[in-house]
C-alpha positions in Angstrom: -6.7 19.7 -11.3 -8.1 17.0 -9.0 -6.3 13.8 -8.2 -8.3 11.7 -10.6 -7.4 14.0 -13.5 -3.8 14.0 -12.4 -3.7 10.2 -12.5 -5.4 10.2 -15.8 -2.8 12.6 -17.2 -0.1 10.4 -15.8 -1.5 7.4 -17.5 -1.6 9.2 -20.8 2.0 10.3 -20.4 3.7 7.3 -18.8 5.5 4.5 -20.4 5.8 1.6 -18.1 8.8 -0.7 -18.7 8.0 -3.8 -16.6 8.4 -7.5 -17.4 5.2 -8.8 -19.1 3.8 -12.3 -19.0 4.8 -14.1 -22.2 3.5 -17.0 -24.1 3.4 -20.5 -22.6 0.6 -22.8 -21.7 -0.9 -22.6 -18.1 -3.5 -25.0 -17.0 -4.7 -22.3 -14.6 -6.1 -20.0 -17.3 -9.3 -20.6 -19.3 -8.7 -21.5 -23.0 -9.9 -18.1 -24.2 -7.5 -16.2 -21.9 -4.1 -15.1 -23.1 -1.4 -17.5 -22.1 1.0 -16.4 -19.3 4.1 -17.7 -17.6 4.4 -15.3 -14.7 2.4 -13.3 -12.2 3.7 -9.7 -12.1 3.5 -8.6 -8.4 4.2 -5.2 -7.0 5.1 -4.1 -3.5 6.8 -1.2 -1.7 10.1 -1.2 0.4 8.0 -0.6 3.5 7.5 -2.6 6.6 3.7 -2.3 6.0 4.3 -4.5 2.9 6.2 -7.1 5.0 4.0 -10.1 3.8 4.9 -9.3 0.2 8.6 -8.8 1.0 8.7 -12.0 3.0 6.7 -14.0 0.5 9.3 -13.0 -2.1 12.4 -13.5 0.0 11.4 -16.8 1.5 10.1 -18.2 -1.8 6.5 -18.6 -0.7 5.1 -17.1 -3.9 7.6 -18.9 -6.1 6.7 -22.3 -4.5 2.9 -21.9 -4.8 3.0 -20.6 -8.4 5.5 -23.2 -9.5 2.9 -25.8 -8.6 0.8 -24.5 -11.5 3.7 -23.9 -13.8 4.0 -20.2 -13.3 6.7 -17.9 -11.9 6.5 -14.6 -10.1 8.0 -11.3 -11.3 8.3 -8.8 -8.4 8.7 -5.1 -8.9 9.2 -2.5 -6.2 7.3 0.9 -6.2 7.6 4.0 -4.1 3.9 4.6 -3.6 0.4 3.7 -4.7 -0.3 6.0 -7.6 2.6 4.5 -9.5 1.1 1.1 -9.0 -2.3 2.3 -10.3 -0.6 3.5 -13.5 1.1 0.2 -14.0 -2.1 -1.8 -13.4 -4.0 0.4 -15.9 -1.2 0.0 -18.4 -1.5 -3.8 -18.1 2.1 -3.9 -16.9 1.2 -5.4 -13.5 -1.2 -8.1 -12.4 -1.5 -7.6 -8.6 0.2 -5.5 -6.0 0.4 -4.7 -2.3 -1.0 -1.2 -2.0 -2.6 1.3 0.3 -6.3 1.8 0.5 -6.6 5.3 -1.0 -4.8 4.5 -4.3 -6.9 1.3 -4.5 -10.0 3.5 -4.1 -8.8 5.9 -6.8 -8.2 3.1 -9.2 -11.7 1.7 -8.6 -13.4 5.1 -8.9 -11.4 6.2 -12.0 -12.3 3.0 -13.8 -16.0 3.4 -12.8 -15.8 0.3 -10.7 -14.4 -2.0 -13.4 -10.6 -2.3 -13.5 -9.5 -3.5 -10.0 -10.5 -5.8 -7.1 -9.1 -6.1 -3.6 -8.5 -9.8 -3.0 -7.1 -9.8 0.5 -6.0 -7.6 3.4 -2.3 -7.5 4.5 -1.5 -4.9 7.2 -3.1 -2.6 9.8 -1.3 0.4 11.4 2.3 1.3 11.0 2.1 5.0 10.1 2.8 8.2 11.9 3.5 11.9 11.7 7.2 12.5 12.7 8.5 16.0 13.3 11.7 17.8 14.3 12.5 18.7 17.9 10.6 21.8 19.0 7.4 20.8 17.3 5.4 19.5 20.3 1.8 20.3 19.5 -0.3 20.6 16.4 -0.2 24.4 16.7 3.6 24.3 16.2 3.1 23.1 12.6 1.9 26.4 11.4 4.1 27.6 8.6 6.2 24.4 8.5 6.7 21.9 5.7 6.1 18.1 5.9 6.5 15.3 3.3 4.3 12.5 2.3 5.2 9.5 0.1 3.2 10.7 -2.9 0.2 12.9 -3.7 -3.0 11.0 -3.1 -1.4 8.0 -1.4 -2.7 6.7 1.9 -0.4 8.7 4.1 -0.9 11.8 2.1 -4.7 11.6 2.6 -4.2 10.9 6.3 -2.0 13.9 6.7 -4.3 16.3 4.9 -7.4 15.0 6.8 -5.7 15.3 10.2 -4.4 18.8 9.4 -7.9 19.9 8.4 -9.2 18.5 11.7 -6.6 20.7 13.4 -7.9 23.8 11.5 -5.1 24.0 8.9 -5.6 24.6 5.2 -3.5 22.8 2.7 -3.5 22.6 -1.1 -2.3 20.2 -3.8 0.5 22.6 -4.8 2.3 22.7 -1.4 0.7 26.0 -0.2 -1.6 26.7 2.7 -1.0 26.9 6.5 1.2 23.8 6.4 3.1 23.0 3.2 2.9 19.3 2.1 5.6 18.3 -0.3 5.1 14.7 -1.6 8.3 12.9 -2.4 9.8 9.5 -2.2 10.4 8.2 1.4 14.2 8.1 0.9 14.2 11.7 -0.5 12.0 12.8 2.3 14.4 11.4 4.9 17.4 13.0 3.2 15.5 16.4 3.1 14.7 16.1 6.8 18.3 15.4 7.6 19.4 18.6 5.9 16.6 20.7 7.4 14.7 21.2 4.1 11.5 19.8 5.7 10.2 19.7 9.2 8.6 16.3 9.3 6.7 13.7 7.4 3.6 11.4 7.5 5.1 8.1 6.5 4.7 4.3 7.0 7.1 2.0 8.8 10.1 1.4 8.7 10.4 5.1 7.7 8.9 6.2 10.9 11.6 4.5 12.8 14.3 5.8 10.4 13.1 9.4 10.9 13.2 8.8 14.7 16.8 7.5 14.4 17.6 10.7 12.4 16.4 12.8 15.3 12.6 13.1 14.7 9.9 12.6 17.3 6.5 11.1 16.8 3.8 13.8 17.0 0.8 11.6 15.8 0.7 7.8 15.9 -2.0 7.1 13.4 -3.5 4.1 15.2 -4.5 6.4 18.0 -6.9 8.2 15.5 -8.9 5.1 14.8 -11.5 3.2 16.9 -9.9 0.1 18.2 -6.5 1.2 16.9 -6.9 -0.8 13.7 -7.1 0.7 10.2 -6.3 -0.7 6.8 -2.8 0.2 5.7 -2.1 -2.4 2.9 -4.3 -4.6 0.8 -3.7 -6.8 -2.2 -5.2 -5.3 -5.4 -5.4 -7.1 -8.7 -6.7 -6.3 -12.1 -10.3 -7.5 -12.4 -9.6 -9.2 -15.7 -6.7 -11.1 -14.1 -8.8 -12.3 -11.3 -11.5 -13.5 -13.7 -9.2 -15.1 -16.2 -6.6 -16.6 -13.9 -8.3 -17.6 -10.6 -5.8 -20.4 -10.1 -2.9 -17.9 -10.3 -4.6 -15.6 -7.8 -5.3 -18.5 -5.5 -1.6 -19.5 -5.6 -0.6 -15.9 -4.9 -2.9 -15.9 -1.9 -1.5 -19.2 -0.7 1.9 -17.5 -0.7 0.5 -14.5 1.1 -1.1 -16.7 3.8 2.2 -18.6 4.2 4.0 -15.3 4.8 1.4 -14.3 7.4 1.9 -17.7 9.1 5.7 -17.2 9.1 5.3 -13.7 10.6 3.1 -15.1 13.4 5.3 -18.2 14.1 8.8 -16.6 13.9 8.7 -12.8 14.4 12.5 -12.6 14.6 13.0 -14.6 11.4 10.3 -12.5 9.7 12.1 -9.3 10.7 15.4 -10.7 9.4 13.7 -11.6 6.1 12.2 -8.1 5.8 15.6 -6.5 6.6 17.4 -8.5 3.9 14.8 -7.5 1.3 14.8 -3.8 2.3 18.6 -3.8 2.2 18.5 -5.1 -1.4 15.8 -2.5 -2.4 17.1 0.5 -0.5 20.8 -0.2 -0.1 20.8 0.0 3.7 20.0 -2.2 6.6 17.7 -1.1 9.4 19.2 -1.3 12.9 17.8 -4.4 14.5 16.5 -2.5 17.6 14.8 0.1 15.3 13.2 -2.6 13.2 12.0 -4.4 16.3 10.4 -1.2 17.6 8.8 -0.5 14.3 7.4 -4.1 14.2 5.4 -3.4 17.3 3.5 -0.7 15.5 2.0 -3.0 12.8 -0.5 -5.8 12.7 -0.5 -8.3 9.8 -3.8 -9.8 8.8 -5.7 -11.1 5.7 -8.7 -9.2 6.8 -9.0 -6.1 4.5 -10.8 -4.1 7.3 -13.3 -2.8 4.7 -15.1 -0.4 7.0 -11.9 1.6 7.6 -11.3 1.7 3.8 -14.7 3.3 3.3 -13.8 5.9 6.0 -10.5 6.6 4.2 -12.5 7.3 1.1 -14.6 9.8 3.1 -11.4 11.5 4.2 -10.1 11.7 0.6 -13.4 13.4 -0.4 -13.2 15.9 2.5 -9.7 17.0 1.5 -10.5 17.3 -2.2 -8.6 14.3 -3.4 -11.7 12.3 -4.5 -15.1 13.3 -5.8 -18.2 11.8 -4.1 -20.1 11.9 -7.4 -17.5 9.7 -9.0 -17.7 7.2 -6.1 -21.4 7.0 -6.7 -20.9 6.6 -10.4 -18.6 3.7 -9.8 -21.3 1.9 -7.7 -20.4 3.3 -4.3 -18.2 1.8 -1.7 -17.5 -1.0 -0.9 -19.6 -1.7 -4.1 -17.7 -4.3 -6.1 -14.3 -3.3 -5.0 -13.8 -6.5 -3.0 -13.4 -10.0 -4.5 -12.8 -12.2 -1.5 -14.2 -15.6 -2.6 -10.8 -17.0 -3.4 -9.3 -15.9 -0.1 -12.3 -17.2 1.9 -12.1 -20.6 0.1 -8.5 -20.9 1.3 -9.5 -19.7 4.8 -12.3 -22.3 4.9 -9.8 -25.0 4.0 -7.6 -23.9 6.9 -10.5 -24.0 9.3 -10.4 -20.2 9.8 -13.1 -17.6 9.8 -14.0 -15.9 6.5 -13.3 -12.2 6.1 -16.0 -9.8 4.9 
């Protein structure tokens, strides 16, 4: 069963219990749109989602949405496919998410259901392995984790392994066994010797290193110029169309978080650590977090050309069908809706993104 059918089956079977927007008047919504009081926002407890974590912890989203009589309801997820399920179930409005789940959602809905409204993060992912695994050849017969089948790191791992001449399959077989699992479960499995490594985002890379792993592949080294899209903001298409003022307020909070990161890196790291502690129950060592911070770049640019290449990778490893991309209108097609972001950038005197 391919990944699109797997997600479709998940949608049919899943019941999502998230807080829904309820009735109240909002001047931001057209008269024909259902009334809302909150924007339901998703993110992951990852350093690569730092703008979302900071925007929540520092109150940037709350402040901007309050100005139009709305609130924000944040929800943490482990990986992108779960977000897609929630978006399709109309239980989530927008989310920070990796490029490959965003592509899957776009393709599965034949180009209709979702739109990328901004970029967030570049870089911050790596393949970490136990001691004694020093070359790609040493991976033969070993087991590695990824955050979830079909997520961005899962695609990256399978594509890189294929480039090294290894075969993998979606059931964990092949020359190298890939066992998707939550990042926290993967770290625990590595600590007990059940797996030999993982392809994960920060701060999990740093956490694995602290647990005795070493970096075998730093993903930015695989991309021209060292930049590739790790995180974007994805919204339901109908939400963007019906509530542009709400999306604009969300983007204002996002840009405020990016400003804070640029102006006060130490304060930004502290805010991220506070949020991660609340979500995961543990605090990252300050030195480890600082090291991880050096591996990511935060930007509103969605780096669309690298997303298209990520789609090619997903096709090559059997996680996406080229025919269905074409049926959705191709990529980038209508996946991007950047007018609201570019209007804000113009107000700030900054260059538009494409």
